[in-house]
N, CA, C, O and the ligand as a Tripos MOL2 file, in Angstrom:
@<TRIPOS>MOLECULE
protein
  261   259    66     0     0
PROTEIN
NO_CHARGES

@<TRIPOS>ATOM
      1 N          47.1640   -4.7570   -8.0280 N.3       1 MET1
      2 CA         47.6580   -6.1710   -7.6610 C.3       1 MET1
      3 C          48.6890   -6.6080   -8.7100 C.2       1 MET1
      4 O          48.4380   -6.3880   -9.8950 O.2       1 MET1
      5 N          49.7170   -7.1520   -8.3900 N.am      2 MET2
      6 CA         50.6410   -7.5430   -9.4970 C.3       2 MET2
      7 C          50.1610   -8.7350  -10.2640 C.2       2 MET2
      8 O          49.3030   -9.4460   -9.7410 O.2       2 MET2
      9 N          50.5950   -9.0050  -11.3700 N.am      3 ASN3
     10 CA         50.0780  -10.2220  -12.2920 C.3       3 ASN3
     11 C          51.3350  -11.1090  -12.2000 C.2       3 ASN3
     12 O          52.3900  -10.7570  -11.6720 O.2       3 ASN3
     13 N          51.0790  -12.3890  -12.8190 N.am      4 CYS4
     14 CA         52.2710  -13.2220  -12.6930 C.3       4 CYS4
     15 C          53.3440  -12.8950  -13.7100 C.2       4 CYS4
     16 O          54.4530  -13.4110  -13.5730 O.2       4 CYS4
     17 N          53.1220  -12.1580  -14.6190 N.am      5 LYS5
     18 CA         54.1290  -11.7550  -15.4400 C.3       5 LYS5
     19 C          55.1440  -10.8020  -14.6900 C.2       5 LYS5
     20 O          56.3620  -10.9170  -14.5520 O.2       5 LYS5
     21 N          54.4220   -9.9940  -14.3230 N.am      6 GLU6
     22 CA         55.2700   -9.0770  -13.2900 C.3       6 GLU6
     23 C          55.9580   -9.5350  -12.1650 C.2       6 GLU6
     24 O          57.0410   -9.1060  -11.7670 O.2       6 GLU6
     25 N          55.1560  -10.5960  -11.5750 N.am      7 ALA7
     26 CA         56.0480  -11.2190  -10.4810 C.3       7 ALA7
     27 C          57.0870  -12.2440  -10.9240 C.2       7 ALA7
     28 O          57.9070  -12.5730  -10.0670 O.2       7 ALA7
     29 N          57.1690  -12.7540  -12.0360 N.am      8 THR8
     30 CA         58.3930  -13.6960  -12.5400 C.3       8 THR8
     31 C          59.2460  -12.7470  -13.0880 C.2       8 THR8
     32 O          60.4270  -13.0940  -13.0640 O.2       8 THR8
     33 N          59.0070  -11.5960  -13.6030 N.am      9 ARG9
     34 CA         59.9560  -10.6400  -14.0520 C.3       9 ARG9
     35 C          60.8650  -10.0520  -12.8440 C.2       9 ARG9
     36 O          62.0780   -9.8890  -12.9770 O.2       9 ARG9
     37 N          60.1820   -9.7620  -11.6940 N.am     10 LEU10
     38 CA         60.7340   -9.2820  -10.6040 C.3      10 LEU10
     39 C          61.6830  -10.3340   -9.9160 C.2      10 LEU10
     40 O          62.7840  -10.0670   -9.4350 O.2      10 LEU10
     41 N          61.0220  -11.6980   -9.9470 N.am     11 MET11
     42 CA         61.9690  -12.6510   -9.4300 C.3      11 MET11
     43 C          63.2820  -12.7290  -10.1410 C.2      11 MET11
     44 O          64.3670  -12.7420   -9.5600 O.2      11 MET11
     45 N          63.1150  -12.7790  -11.4310 N.am     12 SER12
     46 CA         64.4470  -13.0170  -12.1450 C.3      12 SER12
     47 C          65.4470  -11.6960  -12.2360 C.2      12 SER12
     48 O          66.6530  -11.8400  -12.4320 O.2      12 SER12
     49 N          64.8310  -10.3980  -12.0760 N.am     13 GLU13
     50 CA         65.6430   -9.3280  -11.7870 C.3      13 GLU13
     51 C          66.1730   -9.1910  -10.6080 C.2      13 GLU13
     52 O          67.1450   -8.4640  -10.4030 O.2      13 GLU13
     53 N          65.4760  -10.0070   -9.5470 N.am     14 GLY14
     54 CA         66.0300  -10.1420   -8.1760 C.3      14 GLY14
     55 C          67.2910  -10.8850   -7.9990 C.2      14 GLY14
     56 O          68.0000  -10.7530   -7.0010 O.2      14 GLY14
     57 N          67.5780  -11.7260   -9.0590 N.am     15 GLN15
     58 CA         69.0940  -12.3170   -9.1030 C.3      15 GLN15
     59 C          70.0360  -11.2010   -9.5710 C.2      15 GLN15
     60 O          71.1550  -11.1480   -9.0600 O.2      15 GLN15
     61 N          69.6960  -10.3510  -10.4520 N.am     16 GLU16
     62 CA         70.7430   -9.4450  -10.9550 C.3      16 GLU16
     63 C          70.8740   -8.2600  -10.0290 C.2      16 GLU16
     64 O          72.0030   -7.8410   -9.7720 O.2      16 GLU16
     65 N          69.8160   -7.6950   -9.5140 N.am     17 ARG17
     66 CA         69.7640   -6.4960   -8.7160 C.3      17 ARG17
     67 C          69.0000   -6.7270   -7.2330 C.2      17 ARG17
     68 O          68.3480   -7.7530   -7.0360 O.2      17 ARG17
     69 N          69.1370   -5.6990   -6.2290 N.am     18 LYS18
     70 CA         68.4800   -5.7890   -5.1620 C.3      18 LYS18
     71 C          67.1150   -5.2260   -5.3410 C.2      18 LYS18
     72 O          66.9330   -4.1440   -5.8990 O.2      18 LYS18
     73 N          66.2150   -5.9200   -4.8950 N.am     19 LEU19
     74 CA         64.6400   -5.4780   -5.3610 C.3      19 LEU19
     75 C          64.4800   -4.2860   -4.1520 C.2      19 LEU19
     76 O          65.0860   -4.2550   -3.0810 O.2      19 LEU19
     77 N          63.5870   -3.4260   -4.6050 N.am     20 THR20
     78 CA         63.1690   -2.4780   -3.5710 C.3      20 THR20
     79 C          62.3210   -2.8090   -2.4680 C.2      20 THR20
     80 O          61.7430   -3.8790   -2.6600 O.2      20 THR20
     81 N          62.0660   -2.2950   -1.4460 N.am     21 THR21
     82 CA         61.0640   -2.8340   -0.2520 C.3      21 THR21
     83 C          59.7620   -2.9870   -0.9310 C.2      21 THR21
     84 O          59.1320   -4.0320   -0.7700 O.2      21 THR21
     85 N          59.3380   -2.1070   -1.6210 N.am     22 SER22
     86 CA         57.9290   -2.2980   -2.1570 C.3      22 SER22
     87 C          57.7530   -3.3540   -3.2170 C.2      22 SER22
     88 O          56.7650   -4.0760   -3.3470 O.2      22 SER22
     89 N          58.9020   -3.3490   -3.9970 N.am     23 GLU23
     90 CA         58.8850   -4.5020   -4.8690 C.3      23 GLU23
     91 C          58.8380   -5.9430   -4.2860 C.2      23 GLU23
     92 O          58.2410   -6.8720   -4.8290 O.2      23 GLU23
     93 N          59.5330   -6.0290   -3.1190 N.am     24 LYS24
     94 CA         59.6160   -7.0860   -2.5750 C.3      24 LYS24
     95 C          58.4410   -7.4210   -1.8210 C.2      24 LYS24
     96 O          58.1030   -8.5930   -1.6540 O.2      24 LYS24
     97 N          57.8000   -6.4410   -1.3560 N.am     25 ALA25
     98 CA         56.3690   -6.6500   -0.6670 C.3      25 ALA25
     99 C          55.3360   -6.9960   -1.3750 C.2      25 ALA25
    100 O          54.4770   -7.7820   -0.9740 O.2      25 ALA25
    101 N          55.3360   -6.3490   -2.6590 N.am     26 ALA26
    102 CA         54.3260   -6.8310   -4.0010 C.3      26 ALA26
    103 C          54.4370   -8.3400   -4.1720 C.2      26 ALA26
    104 O          53.4750   -9.1080   -4.1840 O.2      26 ALA26
    105 N          55.8670   -8.7200   -4.3200 N.am     27 LEU27
    106 CA         56.0950  -10.0780   -4.7020 C.3      27 LEU27
    107 C          55.6150  -11.0790   -3.6810 C.2      27 LEU27
    108 O          55.0010  -12.0750   -4.0640 O.2      27 LEU27
    109 N          55.8700  -10.8620   -2.3510 N.am     28 SER28
    110 CA         55.5310  -11.7460   -1.3670 C.3      28 SER28
    111 C          54.0740  -11.9930   -1.2680 C.2      28 SER28
    112 O          53.5930  -13.0990   -1.0200 O.2      28 SER28
    113 N          53.2940  -10.7490   -1.5030 N.am     29 VAL29
    114 CA         51.9710  -10.8070   -1.5160 C.3      29 VAL29
    115 C          51.3710  -11.5600   -2.5350 C.2      29 VAL29
    116 O          50.3250  -12.1860   -2.3600 O.2      29 VAL29
    117 N          52.0700  -11.5200   -3.7330 N.am     30 HIS30
    118 CA         51.5450  -12.2370   -4.8060 C.3      30 HIS30
    119 C          51.6720  -13.8520   -4.8160 C.2      30 HIS30
    120 O          50.8290  -14.6450   -5.2370 O.2      30 HIS30
    121 N          52.9900  -14.1530   -4.2220 N.am     31 THR31
    122 CA         53.5550  -15.6330   -3.9790 C.3      31 THR31
    123 C          52.4470  -16.1560   -3.0280 C.2      31 THR31
    124 O          51.9420  -17.2690   -3.1740 O.2      31 THR31
    125 N          52.1300  -15.3700   -2.1390 N.am     32 MET32
    126 CA         51.1690  -16.0380   -1.0210 C.3      32 MET32
    127 C          49.9790  -16.3360   -1.6670 C.2      32 MET32
    128 O          49.4450  -17.3930   -1.3320 O.2      32 MET32
    129 N          49.4510  -15.6820   -2.4850 N.am     33 ILE33
    130 CA         48.1320  -16.1020   -3.0270 C.3      33 ILE33
    131 C          48.2100  -16.7570   -4.4550 C.2      33 ILE33
    132 O          47.1570  -17.1290   -4.9730 O.2      33 ILE33
    133 N          49.2160  -16.8910   -5.0120 N.am     34 CYS34
    134 CA         49.3990  -17.4270   -6.4090 C.3      34 CYS34
    135 C          50.4690  -18.8950   -6.1090 C.2      34 CYS34
    136 O          51.6290  -18.7840   -5.7130 O.2      34 CYS34
    137 N          49.9490  -19.9090   -6.3270 N.am     35 SER35
    138 CA         50.9450  -21.1800   -6.0630 C.3      35 SER35
    139 C          51.8570  -21.4480   -7.3490 C.2      35 SER35
    140 O          52.9180  -22.0720   -7.3250 O.2      35 SER35
    141 N          51.2560  -20.8620   -8.4940 N.am     36 GLY36
    142 CA         52.1270  -21.0210   -9.5760 C.3      36 GLY36
    143 C          53.5550  -20.2120   -9.5520 C.2      36 GLY36
    144 O          54.5740  -20.6800  -10.0600 O.2      36 GLY36
    145 N          53.5010  -19.0560   -8.9560 N.am     37 CYS37
    146 CA         54.4890  -18.0820   -8.9060 C.3      37 CYS37
    147 C          55.2330  -18.5430   -7.6340 C.2      37 CYS37
    148 O          56.4370  -18.2920   -7.5820 O.2      37 CYS37
    149 N          54.6940  -19.1420   -6.6790 N.am     38 ARG38
    150 CA         55.2970  -19.6970   -5.5100 C.3      38 ARG38
    151 C          56.2150  -20.9130   -5.9260 C.2      38 ARG38
    152 O          57.2790  -21.0520   -5.3240 O.2      38 ARG38
    153 N          55.8800  -21.7560   -6.8710 N.am     39 ASN39
    154 CA         56.4790  -22.9030   -7.3870 C.3      39 ASN39
    155 C          57.8040  -22.1380   -8.2730 C.2      39 ASN39
    156 O          58.9620  -22.5530   -8.2210 O.2      39 ASN39
    157 N          57.4770  -21.2750   -8.8580 N.am     40 PHE40
    158 CA         58.3580  -20.5610   -9.8240 C.3      40 PHE40
    159 C          59.6850  -20.0260   -8.8980 C.2      40 PHE40
    160 O          60.8950  -20.0740   -9.1190 O.2      40 PHE40
    161 N          58.9960  -19.5640   -7.9080 N.am     41 SER41
    162 CA         60.1670  -18.8290   -7.0230 C.3      41 SER41
    163 C          60.9720  -19.9850   -6.3660 C.2      41 SER41
    164 O          62.1870  -19.8380   -6.2360 O.2      41 SER41
    165 N          60.4290  -21.0110   -5.9870 N.am     42 GLN42
    166 CA         61.0760  -22.1720   -5.4440 C.3      42 GLN42
    167 C          62.1230  -22.8670   -6.4740 C.2      42 GLN42
    168 O          63.2300  -23.3170   -6.1790 O.2      42 GLN42
    169 N          61.6310  -22.8500   -7.4990 N.am     43 HIS43
    170 CA         62.4850  -23.4630   -8.7440 C.3      43 HIS43
    171 C          63.5600  -22.5870   -8.9930 C.2      43 HIS43
    172 O          64.6290  -23.0840   -9.3500 O.2      43 HIS43
    173 N          63.4430  -21.1930   -8.8480 N.am     44 MET44
    174 CA         64.5710  -20.1480   -9.1970 C.3      44 MET44
    175 C          65.7030  -20.3710   -8.0250 C.2      44 MET44
    176 O          66.9080  -20.3400   -8.2760 O.2      44 MET44
    177 N          65.2290  -20.5710   -6.8780 N.am     45 LYS45
    178 CA         66.0770  -20.8990   -5.8440 C.3      45 LYS45
    179 C          66.9070  -22.0880   -6.0250 C.2      45 LYS45
    180 O          68.1170  -22.0540   -5.8050 O.2      45 LYS45
    181 N          66.2650  -23.1940   -6.4400 N.am     46 VAL46
    182 CA         67.0820  -24.4830   -6.8350 C.3      46 VAL46
    183 C          68.0860  -24.1850   -7.7380 C.2      46 VAL46
    184 O          69.2200  -24.5580   -7.4370 O.2      46 VAL46
    185 N          67.9050  -23.5480   -8.8620 N.am     47 LEU47
    186 CA         68.4900  -23.1130  -10.0140 C.3      47 LEU47
    187 C          69.8370  -22.3720   -9.5130 C.2      47 LEU47
    188 O          70.9710  -22.7130   -9.8500 O.2      47 LEU47
    189 N          69.5440  -21.3870   -8.7210 N.am     48 ARG48
    190 CA         70.6310  -20.6840   -8.1380 C.3      48 ARG48
    191 C          71.7450  -21.3720   -7.4130 C.2      48 ARG48
    192 O          72.9570  -21.1690   -7.4800 O.2      48 ARG48
    193 N          70.9430  -22.3780   -6.5850 N.am     49 THR49
    194 CA         71.8990  -23.2020   -5.6360 C.3      49 THR49
    195 C          72.8780  -24.0730   -6.4710 C.2      49 THR49
    196 O          74.0830  -24.1820   -6.2450 O.2      49 THR49
    197 N          72.0870  -24.7590   -7.6050 N.am     50 MET50
    198 CA         72.8520  -25.4790   -8.4020 C.3      50 MET50
    199 C          73.7230  -24.8660   -9.1160 C.2      50 MET50
    200 O          74.7940  -25.4380   -9.3180 O.2      50 MET50
    201 N          73.4940  -23.5930   -9.6590 N.am     51 ALA51
    202 CA         74.5540  -22.7120  -10.5060 C.3      51 ALA51
    203 C          75.6490  -22.5010   -9.4820 C.2      51 ALA51
    204 O          76.7650  -22.7100   -9.9570 O.2      51 ALA51
    205 N          75.6380  -22.1150   -8.1010 N.am     52 ARG52
    206 CA         76.4990  -21.8750   -7.2660 C.3      52 ARG52
    207 C          77.3390  -23.1110   -7.0780 C.2      52 ARG52
    208 O          78.5610  -22.9940   -6.9870 O.2      52 ARG52
    209 N          76.7710  -24.2520   -7.0180 N.am     53 HIS53
    210 CA         77.2790  -25.4910   -6.7170 C.3      53 HIS53
    211 C          78.4160  -25.9910   -7.8630 C.2      53 HIS53
    212 O          79.4850  -26.5640   -7.6530 O.2      53 HIS53
    213 N          77.8180  -25.5780   -9.1430 N.am     54 PHE54
    214 CA         78.6850  -25.8890  -10.2200 C.3      54 PHE54
    215 C          79.6110  -25.2630  -10.4720 C.2      54 PHE54
    216 O          80.5620  -25.7780  -11.0590 O.2      54 PHE54
    217 N          79.6040  -23.8410  -10.0660 N.am     55 SER55
    218 CA         80.4890  -23.0730  -10.3030 C.3      55 SER55
    219 C          81.7690  -23.2690   -9.4220 C.2      55 SER55
    220 O          82.9230  -23.0750   -9.8030 O.2      55 SER55
    221 N          81.2980  -23.7610   -7.9570 N.am     56 LYS56
    222 CA         82.3110  -24.2070   -6.9570 C.3      56 LYS56
    223 C          83.1470  -25.3050   -7.4000 C.2      56 LYS56
    224 O          84.3680  -25.2910   -7.2480 O.2      56 LYS56
    225 N          82.4550  -26.3370   -7.9900 N.am     57 ALA57
    226 CA         82.8690  -27.2820   -8.3560 C.3      57 ALA57
    227 C          84.0210  -27.3080   -9.5200 C.2      57 ALA57
    228 O          84.9550  -28.1060   -9.6010 O.2      57 ALA57
    229 N          83.7480  -26.3580  -10.2890 N.am     58 ALA58
    230 CA         84.6590  -26.0550  -11.2870 C.3      58 ALA58
    231 C          85.8760  -25.2440  -10.8240 C.2      58 ALA58
    232 O          86.9460  -25.3560  -11.4230 O.2      58 ALA58
    233 N          85.7290  -24.4020   -9.7350 N.am     59 ASP59
    234 CA         86.8050  -23.9270   -8.9770 C.3      59 ASP59
    235 C          87.7430  -24.9800   -8.3450 C.2      59 ASP59
    236 O          88.9630  -24.8240   -8.2830 O.2      59 ASP59
    237 N          87.0680  -26.0940   -7.8680 N.am     60 ASN60
    238 CA         87.7690  -26.9190   -7.0850 C.3      60 ASN60
    239 C          88.7400  -27.8290   -8.0220 C.2      60 ASN60
    240 O          89.8670  -28.2280   -7.7280 O.2      60 ASN60
    241 N          88.0260  -28.0510   -9.2130 N.am     61 ASN61
    242 CA         88.8500  -28.5700  -10.3250 C.3      61 ASN61
    243 C          90.1850  -27.9660  -10.7230 C.2      61 ASN61
    244 O          91.2410  -28.5780  -10.8790 O.2      61 ASN61
    245 N          89.9510  -26.5830  -10.8710 N.am     62 ASP62
    246 CA         91.0360  -25.8240  -11.3190 C.3      62 ASP62
    247 C          92.0870  -25.9380  -10.2260 C.2      62 ASP62
    248 O          93.2830  -26.0240  -10.5040 O.2      62 ASP62
    249 N          91.5860  -25.9380   -8.8740 N.am     63 ASP63
    250 CA         92.8800  -25.9740   -7.7830 C.3      63 ASP63
    251 C          93.4140  -27.2920   -7.7990 C.2      63 ASP63
    252 O          94.6110  -27.3700   -7.5200 O.2      63 ASP63
    253 N          92.7240  -28.4920   -8.0970 N.am     64 GLY64
    254 CA         93.1940  -29.7380   -7.9010 C.3      64 GLY64
    255 C          94.1110  -30.2280   -8.9360 C.2      64 GLY64
    256 O          94.7800  -31.2520   -8.7930 O.2      64 GLY64
    257 N          94.1350  -29.3750  -10.1350 N.am     65 LYS65
    258 CA         95.1670  -29.8240  -11.4050 C.3      65 LYS65
    259 C          95.9750  -29.0270  -11.6040 C.2      65 LYS65
    260 O          96.8060  -29.1990  -12.4950 O.2      65 LYS65
    261 ZN         51.4730  -15.7360  -10.0310 Zn       66 ZN66
@<TRIPOS>BOND
     1     1     2 1
     2     2     3 1
     3     3     4 2
     4     3     5 am
     5     5     6 1
     6     6     7 1
     7     7     8 2
     8     7     9 am
     9     9    10 1
    10    10    11 1
    11    11    12 2
    12    11    13 am
    13    13    14 1
    14    14    15 1
    15    15    16 2
    16    15    17 am
    17    17    18 1
    18    18    19 1
    19    19    20 2
    20    19    21 am
    21    21    22 1
    22    22    23 1
    23    23    24 2
    24    23    25 am
    25    25    26 1
    26    26    27 1
    27    27    28 2
    28    27    29 am
    29    29    30 1
    30    30    31 1
    31    31    32 2
    32    31    33 am
    33    33    34 1
    34    34    35 1
    35    35    36 2
    36    35    37 am
    37    37    38 1
    38    38    39 1
    39    39    40 2
    40    39    41 am
    41    41    42 1
    42    42    43 1
    43    43    44 2
    44    43    45 am
    45    45    46 1
    46    46    47 1
    47    47    48 2
    48    47    49 am
    49    49    50 1
    50    50    51 1
    51    51    52 2
    52    51    53 am
    53    53    54 1
    54    54    55 1
    55    55    56 2
    56    55    57 am
    57    57    58 1
    58    58    59 1
    59    59    60 2
    60    59    61 am
    61    61    62 1
    62    62    63 1
    63    63    64 2
    64    63    65 am
    65    65    66 1
    66    66    67 1
    67    67    68 2
    68    67    69 am
    69    69    70 1
    70    70    71 1
    71    71    72 2
    72    71    73 am
    73    73    74 1
    74    74    75 1
    75    75    76 2
    76    75    77 am
    77    77    78 1
    78    78    79 1
    79    79    80 2
    80    79    81 am
    81    81    82 1
    82    82    83 1
    83    83    84 2
    84    83    85 am
    85    85    86 1
    86    86    87 1
    87    87    88 2
    88    87    89 am
    89    89    90 1
    90    90    91 1
    91    91    92 2
    92    91    93 am
    93    93    94 1
    94    94    95 1
    95    95    96 2
    96    95    97 am
    97    97    98 1
    98    98    99 1
    99    99   100 2
   100    99   101 am
   101   101   102 1
   102   102   103 1
   103   103   104 2
   104   103   105 am
   105   105   106 1
   106   106   107 1
   107   107   108 2
   108   107   109 am
   109   109   110 1
   110   110   111 1
   111   111   112 2
   112   111   113 am
   113   113   114 1
   114   114   115 1
   115   115   116 2
   116   115   117 am
   117   117   118 1
   118   118   119 1
   119   119   120 2
   120   119   121 am
   121   121   122 1
   122   122   123 1
   123   123   124 2
   124   123   125 am
   125   125   126 1
   126   126   127 1
   127   127   128 2
   128   127   129 am
   129   129   130 1
   130   130   131 1
   131   131   132 2
   132   131   133 am
   133   133   134 1
   134   134   135 1
   135   135   136 2
   136   135   137 am
   137   137   138 1
   138   138   139 1
   139   139   140 2
   140   139   141 am
   141   141   142 1
   142   142   143 1
   143   143   144 2
   144   143   145 am
   145   145   146 1
   146   146   147 1
   147   147   148 2
   148   147   149 am
   149   149   150 1
   150   150   151 1
   151   151   152 2
   152   151   153 am
   153   153   154 1
   154   154   155 1
   155   155   156 2
   156   155   157 am
   157   157   158 1
   158   158   159 1
   159   159   160 2
   160   159   161 am
   161   161   162 1
   162   162   163 1
   163   163   164 2
   164   163   165 am
   165   165   166 1
   166   166   167 1
   167   167   168 2
   168   167   169 am
   169   169   170 1
   170   170   171 1
   171   171   172 2
   172   171   173 am
   173   173   174 1
   174   174   175 1
   175   175   176 2
   176   175   177 am
   177   177   178 1
   178   178   179 1
   179   179   180 2
   180   179   181 am
   181   181   182 1
   182   182   183 1
   183   183   184 2
   184   183   185 am
   185   185   186 1
   186   186   187 1
   187   187   188 2
   188   187   189 am
   189   189   190 1
   190   190   191 1
   191   191   192 2
   192   191   193 am
   193   193   194 1
   194   194   195 1
   195   195   196 2
   196   195   197 am
   197   197   198 1
   198   198   199 1
   199   199   200 2
   200   199   201 am
   201   201   202 1
   202   202   203 1
   203   203   204 2
   204   203   205 am
   205   205   206 1
   206   206   207 1
   207   207   208 2
   208   207   209 am
   209   209   210 1
   210   210   211 1
   211   211   212 2
   212   211   213 am
   213   213   214 1
   214   214   215 1
   215   215   216 2
   216   215   217 am
   217   217   218 1
   218   218   219 1
   219   219   220 2
   220   219   221 am
   221   221   222 1
   222   222   223 1
   223   223   224 2
   224   223   225 am
   225   225   226 1
   226   226   227 1
   227   227   228 2
   228   227   229 am
   229   229   230 1
   230   230   231 1
   231   231   232 2
   232   231   233 am
   233   233   234 1
   234   234   235 1
   235   235   236 2
   236   235   237 am
   237   237   238 1
   238   238   239 1
   239   239   240 2
   240   239   241 am
   241   241   242 1
   242   242   243 1
   243   243   244 2
   244   243   245 am
   245   245   246 1
   246   246   247 1
   247   247   248 2
   248   247   249 am
   249   249   250 1
   250   250   251 1
   251   251   252 2
   252   251   253 am
   253   253   254 1
   254   254   255 1
   255   255   256 2
   256   255   257 am
   257   257   258 1
   258   258   259 1
   259   259   260 2
@<TRIPOS>SUBSTRUCTURE
     1 MET1         2 RESIDUE 1 A MET
     2 MET2         6 RESIDUE 1 A MET
     3 ASN3        10 RESIDUE 1 A ASN
     4 CYS4        14 RESIDUE 1 A CYS
     5 LYS5        18 RESIDUE 1 A LYS
     6 GLU6        22 RESIDUE 1 A GLU
     7 ALA7        26 RESIDUE 1 A ALA
     8 THR8        30 RESIDUE 1 A THR
     9 ARG9        34 RESIDUE 1 A ARG
    10 LEU10       38 RESIDUE 1 A LEU
    11 MET11       42 RESIDUE 1 A MET
    12 SER12       46 RESIDUE 1 A SER
    13 GLU13       50 RESIDUE 1 A GLU
    14 GLY14       54 RESIDUE 1 A GLY
    15 GLN15       58 RESIDUE 1 A GLN
    16 GLU16       62 RESIDUE 1 A GLU
    17 ARG17       66 RESIDUE 1 A ARG
    18 LYS18       70 RESIDUE 1 A LYS
    19 LEU19       74 RESIDUE 1 A LEU
    20 THR20       78 RESIDUE 1 A THR
    21 THR21       82 RESIDUE 1 A THR
    22 SER22       86 RESIDUE 1 A SER
    23 GLU23       90 RESIDUE 1 A GLU
    24 LYS24       94 RESIDUE 1 A LYS
    25 ALA25       98 RESIDUE 1 A ALA
    26 ALA26      102 RESIDUE 1 A ALA
    27 LEU27      106 RESIDUE 1 A LEU
    28 SER28      110 RESIDUE 1 A SER
    29 VAL29      114 RESIDUE 1 A VAL
    30 HIS30      118 RESIDUE 1 A HIS
    31 THR31      122 RESIDUE 1 A THR
    32 MET32      126 RESIDUE 1 A MET
    33 ILE33      130 RESIDUE 1 A ILE
    34 CYS34      134 RESIDUE 1 A CYS
    35 SER35      138 RESIDUE 1 A SER
    36 GLY36      142 RESIDUE 1 A GLY
    37 CYS37      146 RESIDUE 1 A CYS
    38 ARG38      150 RESIDUE 1 A ARG
    39 ASN39      154 RESIDUE 1 A ASN
    40 PHE40      158 RESIDUE 1 A PHE
    41 SER41      162 RESIDUE 1 A SER
    42 GLN42      166 RESIDUE 1 A GLN
    43 HIS43      170 RESIDUE 1 A HIS
    44 MET44      174 RESIDUE 1 A MET
    45 LYS45      178 RESIDUE 1 A LYS
    46 VAL46      182 RESIDUE 1 A VAL
    47 LEU47      186 RESIDUE 1 A LEU
    48 ARG48      190 RESIDUE 1 A ARG
    49 THR49      194 RESIDUE 1 A THR
    50 MET50      198 RESIDUE 1 A MET
    51 ALA51      202 RESIDUE 1 A ALA
    52 ARG52      206 RESIDUE 1 A ARG
    53 HIS53      210 RESIDUE 1 A HIS
    54 PHE54      214 RESIDUE 1 A PHE
    55 SER55      218 RESIDUE 1 A SER
    56 LYS56      222 RESIDUE 1 A LYS
    57 ALA57      226 RESIDUE 1 A ALA
    58 ALA58      230 RESIDUE 1 A ALA
    59 ASP59      234 RESIDUE 1 A ASP
    60 ASN60      238 RESIDUE 1 A ASN
    61 ASN61      242 RESIDUE 1 A ASN
    62 ASP62      246 RESIDUE 1 A ASP
    63 ASP63      250 RESIDUE 1 A ASP
    64 GLY64      254 RESIDUE 1 A GLY
    65 LYS65      258 RESIDUE 1 A LYS
    66 ZN66       261 GROUP 0 **** ****
């Protein structure tokens, strides 16, 4: 069974590269039983959405001026 350290590492790696099917499966099993990592994963999604939003906003500013 994957531990929290491995789970969070995979989640950050998932931002950089595609996870393999077995990595994704292990991660989803872990987040199913571990509320801490489930929260962490939600947090990562929010951060990623915000990063996208801000880079978009920066692009729009460049276009506007
Ligand atoms: Zn965990």
